[in-house]
N, C-alpha and C positions, 0 to 999 in steps of 0.2 A: 546157183549150183557151183559157180566158180570158187566161192569161198569154202564150201564143203570139200571141194576137190583139193584145195591147198591144205586144208586141215588134215584130210585123210593122207595126203602125200607126206606131210611133215611127220605124222604119227607113224606111218609106215617106215620112213627113214630112221626115226628113233628106234623103232623095233628092230630094224636091220642092224643098227649099230650095237644095240644091246645083245642081240644074238651073236654078232661078230666078236664082241668082248667075251661072251661066255665060251664060244668055240675056241678062240685063240688063247685066252688068258685064264679061263675058268673064273671070271670075275663078273658078277651080276650087279650092274650099275643101279638098277631099280631097287634091289634089296639093300644095297649099300646106302642109298639115299633115304628110302622110306622104311626100311626094316623088313626082315624076313616075314612073309605071309601077313603083312599088315593090310588094313583096309585100303590104304592109298596104293600099295603095290598091286593089289587085285584090280583096282580101278584103272590103273595105268595099263596093265595087261589086257583088261577088257577093251579099253579104248583102242589099243594097238590092234587087237584081233578084229574088232569091228571095222576099223579103217582098212585092214588088209582085205577083208571080205568086200567092202565097198569098192576098193581099188580094182576088183575083178570086173566091175562094170566098165572100166576103162577100155577093155578089149572090145566090147560092143560099140562104144562110142567112137573108138578109133576106126573100126570097120565102117561105121556109118559115115564118117568124114571122108573116107576114101571113095565111097560110092557117089 
């Protein structure tokens, strides 16, 4: 599970950077690299979204570690 945690964390960080660029500079890095609404862009967005949802499980695991 540790490998999946690192992958999810990395994708979540990438997502945060992309959203930061959009918010601050109105620049979408994913669209700039892979093209607007391309299949690869959608895959990246899907992976980032799934990793964000997976990262929600960290709250439960942190609470278990404290007990």
